[in-house]
LOVO-590892 format. One record per residue (C-alpha): residue number from 1; x negated, y negated, z negated; residue in three letters. Coordinates in pm, 1 decimal, always signed. Layout:
(rec NUM; (X; Y; Z); 'ALA')
...
This chain:
(rec 1; (-464.2; -1793.7; -200.4); 'MET')
(rec 2; (-510.5; -1503.2; +41.9); 'THR')
(rec 3; (-859.7; -1357.8; +52.2); 'ILE')
(rec 4; (-1021.7; -1192.0; +352.2); 'ASP')
(rec 5; (-1196.7; -913.1; +164.8); 'LEU')
(rec 6; (-1281.6; -670.4; +439.0); 'THR')
(rec 7; (-1598.8; -466.6; +430.4); 'ARG')
(rec 8; (-1728.2; -695.5; +707.0); 'ARG')
(rec 9; (-1676.8; -1000.6; +483.6); 'THR')
(rec 10; (-1879.1; -847.3; +200.9); 'LEU')
(rec 11; (-2154.2; -744.2; +437.6); 'LEU')
(rec 12; (-2169.1; -1097.4; +574.0); 'GLN')
(rec 13; (-2202.3; -1234.2; +220.4); 'LEU')
(rec 14; (-2487.3; -991.2; +163.9); 'ALA')
(rec 15; (-2649.6; -1087.2; +493.5); 'GLY')
(rec 16; (-2630.2; -725.1; +604.0); 'ALA')
(rec 17; (-2499.9; -548.4; +911.6); 'GLY')
(rec 18; (-2423.7; -220.9; +736.8); 'SER')
(rec 19; (-2385.2; -66.2; +394.1); 'LEU')
(rec 20; (-2730.5; +88.1; +440.5); 'ALA')
(rec 21; (-2876.0; -258.8; +490.9); 'MET')
(rec 22; (-2694.5; -380.3; +179.0); 'ALA')
(rec 23; (-2838.6; -88.4; -16.0); 'ALA')
(rec 24; (-3181.6; -183.3; +116.2); 'ALA')
(rec 25; (-3121.4; -533.1; -19.6); 'GLY')
(rec 26; (-3036.5; -381.9; -354.7); 'ALA')
(rec 27; (-3352.0; -170.4; -334.2); 'ALA')
(rec 28; (-3552.8; -489.6; -302.9); 'ARG')
(rec 29; (-3368.7; -621.1; -607.3); 'ALA')
(rec 30; (-3381.9; -305.0; -820.3); 'GLU')
(rec 31; (-3656.1; -94.0; -675.7); 'GLY')
(rec 32; (-3489.4; +197.7; -496.9); 'ASN')
(rec 33; (-3539.4; +376.4; -806.6); 'PRO')
(rec 34; (-1549.6; +436.9; -1561.3); 'GLN')
(rec 35; (-1606.7; +156.2; -1788.8); 'GLY')
(rec 36; (-1871.8; +248.9; -2050.1); 'GLY')
(rec 37; (-2007.1; -104.0; -2033.4); 'GLY')
(rec 38; (-2159.1; -288.7; -2321.3); 'PRO')
(rec 39; (-1984.5; -71.7; -2576.9); 'THR')
(rec 40; (-2273.9; +172.5; -2522.8); 'TYR')
(rec 41; (-2553.1; -70.3; -2434.8); 'ALA')
(rec 42; (-2479.0; -277.4; -2745.0); 'SER')
(rec 43; (-2455.6; +12.9; -2990.4); 'ARG')
(rec 44; (-2821.3; +102.8; -2947.9); 'THR')
(rec 45; (-3074.9; +22.9; -3223.8); 'PRO')
(rec 46; (-3208.3; -263.2; -3007.2); 'MET')
(rec 47; (-3026.8; -452.4; -2733.5); 'ARG')
(rec 48; (-3067.4; -765.2; -2521.6); 'ILE')
(rec 49; (-2935.5; -1074.7; -2694.4); 'GLY')
(rec 50; (-2968.8; -1387.3; -2482.5); 'MET')
(rec 51; (-3181.4; -1551.1; -2215.4); 'VAL')
(rec 52; (-3322.3; -1901.6; -2179.8); 'THR')
(rec 53; (-3418.2; -2041.2; -1838.4); 'LEU')
(rec 54; (-3603.5; -2359.0; -1742.8); 'ARG')
(rec 55; (-3423.9; -2526.3; -1453.0); 'VAL')
(rec 56; (-3476.2; -2834.8; -1236.8); 'LYS')
(rec 57; (-3112.3; -2922.2; -1175.8); 'ASN')
(rec 58; (-2925.7; -2854.5; -1498.6); 'LEU')
(rec 59; (-2578.8; -2948.8; -1375.6); 'ASP')
(rec 60; (-2601.7; -2745.4; -1055.9); 'LYS')
(rec 61; (-2729.1; -2431.2; -1227.5); 'VAL')
(rec 62; (-2491.2; -2458.9; -1523.2); 'ALA')
(rec 63; (-2197.5; -2501.0; -1287.5); 'ASP')
(rec 64; (-2310.0; -2192.9; -1095.7); 'TYR')
(rec 65; (-2311.4; -1966.4; -1400.7); 'TYR')
(rec 66; (-1976.0; -2112.8; -1505.7); 'ARG')
(rec 67; (-1807.3; -2087.2; -1166.3); 'ASP')
(rec 68; (-1970.4; -1773.7; -1022.5); 'VAL')
(rec 69; (-2035.2; -1552.9; -1326.7); 'ILE')
(rec 70; (-1748.3; -1701.0; -1525.4); 'GLY')
(rec 71; (-1941.1; -1798.4; -1837.8); 'LEU')
(rec 72; (-1791.5; -2058.8; -2069.6); 'THR')
(rec 73; (-1991.7; -2377.2; -2125.6); 'VAL')
(rec 74; (-2019.8; -2384.6; -2504.9); 'MET')
(rec 75; (-2237.7; -2696.8; -2529.7); 'ALA')
(rec 76; (-2387.2; -2931.6; -2275.4); 'ARG')
(rec 77; (-2611.5; -3238.6; -2285.1); 'SER')
(rec 78; (-2849.8; -3414.1; -2050.4); 'SER')
(rec 79; (-3129.6; -3178.2; -2156.5); 'THR')
(rec 80; (-2967.2; -2837.6; -2209.4); 'ALA')
(rec 81; (-2659.0; -2622.2; -2165.0); 'ALA')
(rec 82; (-2545.6; -2320.2; -2364.7); 'ARG')
(rec 83; (-2313.0; -2070.5; -2198.4); 'LEU')
(rec 84; (-2151.1; -1748.6; -2310.2); 'GLY')
(rec 85; (-1827.2; -1565.1; -2360.6); 'THR')
(rec 86; (-1592.0; -1506.6; -2653.7); 'ALA')
(rec 87; (-1793.0; -1751.2; -2864.1); 'GLY')
(rec 88; (-2117.7; -1557.7; -2813.3); 'LEU')
(rec 89; (-2405.2; -1743.5; -2646.1); 'ALA')
(rec 90; (-2570.3; -1543.3; -2366.8); 'LEU')
(rec 91; (-2756.6; -1803.4; -2161.6); 'LEU')
(rec 92; (-2934.2; -2130.1; -2242.7); 'VAL')
(rec 93; (-3055.3; -2361.1; -1966.4); 'LEU')
(rec 94; (-3328.8; -2615.3; -2040.4); 'GLU')
(rec 95; (-3356.6; -2914.2; -1807.4); 'ALA')
(rec 96; (-3701.0; -2957.5; -1650.1); 'ARG')
(rec 97; (-3630.2; -3196.9; -1361.6); 'PRO')
(rec 98; (-3999.8; -3245.6; -1277.4); 'ASP')
(rec 99; (-4087.3; -2874.8; -1280.9); 'ALA')
(rec 100; (-4205.7; -2686.0; -976.3); 'ALA')
(rec 101; (-4017.4; -2368.1; -881.0); 'ILE')
(rec 102; (-4199.7; -2062.0; -1012.5); 'GLU')
(rec 103; (-4326.8; -1852.9; -718.6); 'PRO')
(rec 104; (-4196.2; -1500.2; -672.3); 'ARG')
(rec 105; (-4546.9; -1351.4; -693.5); 'ASN')
(rec 106; (-4592.3; -1485.8; -1046.3); 'ALA')
(rec 107; (-4510.3; -1286.4; -1356.8); 'ALA')
(rec 108; (-4172.2; -1377.4; -1502.8); 'GLY')
(rec 109; (-3806.8; -1310.4; -1434.2); 'LEU')
(rec 110; (-3698.5; -1063.5; -1168.3); 'TYR')
(rec 111; (-3334.3; -1069.9; -1265.9); 'HIS')
(rec 112; (-3091.1; -1110.2; -1553.0); 'THR')
(rec 113; (-2832.1; -831.2; -1549.0); 'ALA')
(rec 114; (-2478.6; -915.0; -1660.4); 'PHE')
(rec 115; (-2296.9; -600.4; -1767.6); 'LEU')
(rec 116; (-1922.0; -590.2; -1712.4); 'MET')
(rec 117; (-1716.6; -406.5; -1977.6); 'PRO')
(rec 118; (-1540.9; -190.0; -1718.1); 'THR')
(rec 119; (-1561.6; -89.1; -1355.7); 'ARG')
(rec 120; (-1234.0; -270.6; -1291.9); 'LYS')
(rec 121; (-1392.6; -591.7; -1423.5); 'ASP')
(rec 122; (-1671.6; -547.8; -1169.1); 'LEU')
(rec 123; (-1412.3; -506.7; -893.4); 'ALA')
(rec 124; (-1226.6; -817.9; -1010.2); 'ARG')
(rec 125; (-1551.4; -1013.7; -1015.4); 'TRP')
(rec 126; (-1640.2; -898.0; -663.0); 'LEU')
(rec 127; (-1306.0; -1026.9; -535.0); 'VAL')
(rec 128; (-1380.3; -1356.4; -711.8); 'HIS')
(rec 129; (-1727.6; -1378.6; -554.7); 'ALA')
(rec 130; (-1588.2; -1306.8; -208.9); 'ALA')
(rec 131; (-1309.6; -1562.5; -248.5); 'SER')
(rec 132; (-1570.7; -1828.7; -325.7); 'HIS')
(rec 133; (-1799.8; -1711.1; -42.9); 'ARG')
(rec 134; (-2083.2; -1652.4; -287.6); 'VAL')
(rec 135; (-2397.7; -1534.0; -101.8); 'PRO')
(rec 136; (-2504.3; -1186.3; -214.9); 'LEU')
(rec 137; (-2844.4; -1021.2; -176.0); 'THR')
(rec 138; (-2734.9; -657.3; -199.0); 'GLY')
(rec 139; (-2513.2; -398.5; -363.8); 'PHE')
(rec 140; (-2577.7; -38.0; -453.8); 'ALA')
(rec 141; (-2484.5; +269.8; -651.6); 'ASP')
(rec 142; (-2763.4; +352.4; -898.9); 'HIS')
(rec 143; (-2593.9; +673.8; -1025.1); 'LEU')
(rec 144; (-2593.7; +540.6; -1382.3); 'VAL')
(rec 145; (-2427.5; +218.2; -1270.5); 'SER')
(rec 146; (-2285.9; +21.6; -978.2); 'GLU')
(rec 147; (-2447.9; -311.6; -901.3); 'SER')
(rec 148; (-2420.2; -631.6; -701.3); 'VAL')
(rec 149; (-2718.2; -867.8; -659.5); 'TYR')
(rec 150; (-2740.1; -1240.9; -601.7); 'LEU')
(rec 151; (-2959.9; -1542.7; -681.5); 'ASP')
(rec 152; (-2874.8; -1861.6; -865.7); 'ASP')
(rec 153; (-2939.8; -2198.9; -692.4); 'PRO')
(rec 154; (-3304.4; -2202.3; -804.9); 'GLU')
(rec 155; (-3382.2; -1846.0; -704.8); 'GLY')
(rec 156; (-3344.2; -1677.7; -1042.8); 'ASN')
(rec 157; (-3230.1; -1322.4; -973.9); 'GLY')
(rec 158; (-2897.2; -1196.7; -1105.3); 'ILE')
(rec 159; (-2742.5; -851.8; -1120.2); 'GLU')
(rec 160; (-2374.7; -801.3; -1199.0); 'VAL')
(rec 161; (-2300.5; -438.6; -1278.4); 'TYR')
(rec 162; (-2083.7; -181.9; -1452.2); 'ALA')
(rec 163; (-2209.9; +136.0; -1614.5); 'ASP')
(rec 164; (-2081.5; +480.0; -1545.4); 'ARG')
(rec 165; (-1989.1; +675.2; -1854.1); 'ASP')
(rec 166; (-2309.7; +791.3; -2028.8); 'PRO')
(rec 167; (-2183.7; +1151.0; -2010.2); 'SER')
(rec 168; (-2244.0; +1127.8; -1634.1); 'GLN')
(rec 169; (-2608.0; +1019.2; -1663.5); 'TRP')
(rec 170; (-2852.4; +1295.5; -1577.1); 'GLN')
(rec 171; (-3159.6; +1331.5; -1797.2); 'TRP')
(rec 172; (-3456.1; +1560.0; -1744.5); 'SER')
(rec 173; (-3756.4; +1569.9; -1977.1); 'GLU')
(rec 174; (-3685.5; +1222.3; -2108.5); 'GLY')
(rec 175; (-3633.2; +1064.7; -1765.4); 'SER')
(rec 176; (-3295.1; +945.7; -1642.2); 'VAL')
(rec 177; (-3200.7; +997.2; -1277.8); 'LYS')
(rec 178; (-3140.5; +673.7; -1087.3); 'MET')
(rec 179; (-3121.5; +594.6; -716.6); 'ALA')
(rec 180; (-3025.0; +316.2; -478.1); 'THR')
(rec 181; (-2738.2; +464.4; -280.9); 'ASP')
(rec 182; (-2465.6; +294.4; -82.6); 'GLU')
(rec 183; (-2200.1; +140.2; -302.2); 'LEU')
(rec 184; (-1854.5; +282.0; -233.2); 'ASN')
(rec 185; (-1688.4; -56.3; -190.4); 'ILE')
(rec 186; (-1339.9; +69.5; -95.4); 'PRO')
(rec 187; (-1330.8; +295.4; -400.8); 'ASP')
(rec 188; (-1443.9; +12.8; -628.0); 'LEU')
(rec 189; (-1196.4; -235.3; -483.9); 'LEU')
(rec 190; (-910.7; +14.4; -511.4); 'SER')
(rec 191; (-904.4; -77.3; -881.2); 'LEU')
(rec 192; (-778.4; -431.1; -822.2); 'THR')
(rec 193; (-573.3; -654.3; -594.8); 'ASN')
(rec 194; (-809.7; -762.4; -318.2); 'THR')
(rec 195; (-575.9; -1029.5; -187.0); 'ARG')
(rec 196; (-561.0; -1246.3; -498.4); 'VAL')
(rec 197; (-847.4; -1335.3; -732.7); 'SER')
(rec 198; (-753.8; -1303.8; -1100.6); 'ASP')
(rec 199; (-1104.6; -1353.0; -1239.2); 'TYR')
(rec 200; (-1071.7; -1694.2; -1404.8); 'ALA')
(rec 201; (-1354.5; -1636.8; -1652.5); 'ARG')
(rec 202; (-1587.4; -1364.3; -1770.7); 'ALA')
(rec 203; (-1425.1; -1094.9; -1984.5); 'PRO')
(rec 204; (-1487.8; -1117.3; -2357.7); 'ASP')
(rec 205; (-1696.9; -799.9; -2348.3); 'GLY')
(rec 206; (-1947.8; -927.1; -2091.8); 'LEU')
(rec 207; (-2304.8; -896.1; -2217.5); 'ARG')
(rec 208; (-2656.9; -907.7; -2078.4); 'ILE')
(rec 209; (-2712.1; -537.6; -2034.7); 'GLY')
(rec 210; (-3075.0; -552.3; -1932.7); 'HIS')
(rec 211; (-3359.6; -773.3; -1823.2); 'MET')
(rec 212; (-3592.4; -704.6; -1532.4); 'HIS')
(rec 213; (-3934.5; -868.3; -1535.9); 'LEU')
(rec 214; (-4215.7; -923.4; -1289.7); 'ARG')
(rec 215; (-4545.7; -825.3; -1455.2); 'VAL')
(rec 216; (-4907.2; -819.4; -1344.4); 'GLY')
(rec 217; (-4994.2; -467.1; -1454.4); 'ASP')
(rec 218; (-4763.2; -180.7; -1549.4); 'LEU')
(rec 219; (-5002.2; -16.6; -1795.4); 'ALA')
(rec 220; (-5042.1; -343.1; -1985.3); 'GLN')
(rec 221; (-4668.7; -399.9; -1977.5); 'ALA')
(rec 222; (-4602.5; -49.7; -2111.8); 'GLN')
(rec 223; (-4856.3; -105.1; -2387.0); 'SER')
(rec 224; (-4678.5; -421.4; -2497.7); 'PHE')
(rec 225; (-4310.2; -338.1; -2453.0); 'TYR')
(rec 226; (-4335.8; +31.3; -2546.3); 'HIS')
(rec 227; (-4638.7; +43.8; -2772.2); 'GLY')
(rec 228; (-4574.1; -276.7; -2968.1); 'ALA')
(rec 229; (-4210.3; -376.8; -2916.1); 'VAL')
(rec 230; (-4095.8; -15.8; -2943.0); 'GLY')
(rec 231; (-3875.4; +42.6; -2638.2); 'LEU')
(rec 232; (-3880.0; +398.6; -2504.2); 'ASP')
(rec 233; (-3969.5; +484.4; -2142.7); 'PRO')
(rec 234; (-3673.9; +619.0; -1944.0); 'THR')
(rec 235; (-3806.2; +619.5; -1587.9); 'ARG')
(rec 236; (-4119.8; +529.6; -1393.7); 'SER')
(rec 237; (-4165.0; +516.2; -1018.6); 'ARG')
(rec 238; (-4316.3; +322.6; -727.1); 'ASN')
(rec 239; (-4460.2; +25.4; -912.4); 'GLY')
(rec 240; (-4181.1; -1.4; -1166.1); 'ALA')
(rec 241; (-4107.5; +119.1; -1517.1); 'ALA')
(rec 242; (-3786.1; +123.3; -1717.2); 'PHE')
(rec 243; (-3749.8; +126.1; -2094.0); 'LEU')
(rec 244; (-3463.5; +131.4; -2340.7); 'SER')
(rec 245; (-3345.7; +178.9; -2695.2); 'SER')
(rec 246; (-3116.6; +463.5; -2797.4); 'GLY')
(rec 247; (-3118.5; +643.6; -2460.4); 'ARG')
(rec 248; (-2955.3; +364.9; -2265.9); 'TYR')
(rec 249; (-3067.9; +397.3; -1902.5); 'HIS')
(rec 250; (-3269.1; +75.9; -1940.1); 'HIS')
(rec 251; (-3264.3; -242.2; -2142.3); 'HIS')
(rec 252; (-3581.2; -355.1; -1967.8); 'LEU')
(rec 253; (-3712.1; -308.4; -1616.0); 'GLY')
(rec 254; (-4063.3; -412.8; -1513.0); 'MET')
(rec 255; (-4226.8; -413.5; -1171.9); 'ASN')
(rec 256; (-4539.4; -520.2; -983.7); 'VAL')
(rec 257; (-4385.7; -519.7; -635.5); 'TRP')
(rec 258; (-4467.0; -885.5; -576.2); 'GLN')
(rec 259; (-4673.6; -967.7; -884.2); 'SER')
(rec 260; (-4953.4; -708.1; -902.2); 'GLN')
(rec 261; (-5255.0; -878.9; -1060.5); 'GLY')
(rec 262; (-5059.1; -1188.5; -1164.5); 'ALA')
(rec 263; (-5223.7; -1403.0; -1429.0); 'GLY')
(rec 264; (-5081.2; -1623.2; -1700.8); 'GLN')
(rec 265; (-4753.0; -1795.3; -1629.4); 'ARG')
(rec 266; (-4736.4; -2173.2; -1603.3); 'ASP')
(rec 267; (-4492.4; -2308.6; -1862.6); 'ASP')
(rec 268; (-4453.3; -2628.1; -1662.6); 'SER')
(rec 269; (-4266.7; -2433.7; -1393.1); 'MET')
(rec 270; (-3905.4; -2319.0; -1378.0); 'THR')
(rec 271; (-3796.7; -1967.2; -1463.4); 'GLY')
(rec 272; (-3768.7; -1753.7; -1773.7); 'LEU')
(rec 273; (-3853.6; -1936.9; -2096.2); 'ALA')
(rec 274; (-3769.0; -1649.2; -2332.6); 'TRP')
(rec 275; (-3528.2; -1365.2; -2392.1); 'PHE')
(rec 276; (-3428.8; -1190.6; -2712.3); 'SER')
(rec 277; (-3406.9; -832.1; -2829.2); 'LEU')
(rec 278; (-3181.6; -802.3; -3131.4); 'VAL')
(rec 279; (-3137.6; -537.0; -3398.4); 'THR')
(rec 280; (-2930.2; -493.8; -3709.5); 'GLU')
(rec 281; (-3205.9; -296.6; -3883.7); 'LYS')
(rec 282; (-3469.8; -478.4; -4086.4); 'GLN')
(rec 283; (-3706.6; -179.8; -4075.4); 'ASP')
(rec 284; (-3715.7; -192.5; -3693.8); 'ILE')
(rec 285; (-3802.1; -562.5; -3700.7); 'LEU')
(rec 286; (-4068.1; -512.9; -3967.6); 'ALA')
(rec 287; (-4230.9; -229.9; -3771.8); 'ALA')
(rec 288; (-4230.3; -439.5; -3454.5); 'GLN')
(rec 289; (-4400.4; -730.1; -3629.0); 'GLU')
(rec 290; (-4663.0; -502.5; -3781.7); 'GLU')
(rec 291; (-4748.4; -338.9; -3448.1); 'ARG')
(rec 292; (-4763.6; -673.2; -3267.9); 'LEU')
(rec 293; (-4995.8; -828.3; -3524.8); 'ARG')
(rec 294; (-5220.5; -521.3; -3532.9); 'LYS')
(rec 295; (-5236.0; -530.4; -3153.5); 'GLY')
(rec 296; (-5345.4; -892.4; -3151.4); 'GLY')
(rec 297; (-5036.4; -1028.1; -2976.0); 'ALA')
(rec 298; (-4942.8; -1389.3; -3031.9); 'GLY')
(rec 299; (-4668.7; -1385.2; -3295.8); 'VAL')
(rec 300; (-4478.3; -1680.4; -3441.0); 'ALA')
(rec 301; (-4239.0; -1658.7; -3735.2); 'GLN')
(rec 302; (-3872.9; -1750.8; -3678.4); 'LEU')
(rec 303; (-3598.0; -1786.4; -3939.8); 'PRO')
(rec 304; (-3435.1; -1461.1; -3828.3); 'ASP')
(rec 305; (-3730.1; -1274.4; -3678.4); 'GLY')
(rec 306; (-4043.4; -1332.5; -3474.7); 'VAL')
(rec 307; (-4140.6; -1454.6; -3131.3); 'GLU')
(rec 308; (-4408.5; -1261.4; -2946.3); 'ALA')
(rec 309; (-4588.1; -1339.4; -2622.2); 'ILE')
(rec 310; (-4643.0; -1068.8; -2362.5); 'ASP')
(rec 311; (-4971.5; -1040.8; -2167.4); 'PRO')
(rec 312; (-4849.8; -1291.1; -1902.9); 'TRP')
(rec 313; (-4708.6; -1551.9; -2137.0); 'GLY')
(rec 314; (-4343.1; -1448.4; -2129.8); 'THR')
(rec 315; (-4191.1; -1501.3; -2472.6); 'ARG')
(rec 316; (-3967.3; -1237.9; -2630.2); 'VAL')
(rec 317; (-3781.6; -1305.1; -2952.5); 'ARG')
(rec 318; (-3726.6; -1008.5; -3179.5); 'LEU')
(rec 319; (-3433.6; -1098.0; -3401.8); 'LEU')
(rec 320; (-3218.9; -944.7; -3674.5); 'LYS')
(rec 321; (-2846.4; -1009.5; -3638.0); 'VAL')
């Protein structure tokens, strides 16, 4: 199959007339703020484990993550689907056919960010997306990473990205430099054959590199995710904050761009059900649980950790692996 992968084609998929417009689309998705990949993001003391979404149309959404992102369907029933790669579950979809779509001004999911193992994998995926005429919402160079943005069929945000080598990240007084610059598409695509798609499925090293949440108040969010959960601030600007473990650029983004003042989430709606932060260190998990309980957060015991509830009702599972 021959693929028309000109710059014009990609801009059309992103609904943009220029690379600047595409970067502006990425700014709306991320906040204008050579293959390191998950090997760094997953070596940190804490990292993102998996995500569970409530969806109206289970088959349609599951097929999307299988066909567009390339995840393998590991289990599927009339009520749920589990998807991942290399035998590792990354995404669970729960069927809620009667649910209303969660509005974008509510607290909840902004996007789930799938981290490619290498820059070449990102290029291969972009050829795949173009060959299937997948609508995009933006693409940009964030200095620490290169990113493409899109939405699943029910409006859940997605980022597909590749990290630059951590030695290229610029830190100053505990803050990492990020931006939303134009993505150098020709340079990225020079890594692969743009005329034939060879992305049959997600690479084994694909992981969820970070989560980005809509919250109602940044100070409250910082108090919970930094003060109690224990992630470290890495950047703060223009209604958004970024936190991580082990000097990753961010495992968690939070913003109030659309959701300032949002109240409690409605669990009867679609959207993020829960996500997990995993660690191999029992002392980290024990300290998290102690801080959460002292802070009065809702905490439930799980066989391999605890589940806590953030100030807007988003559930985060803190697990030992």
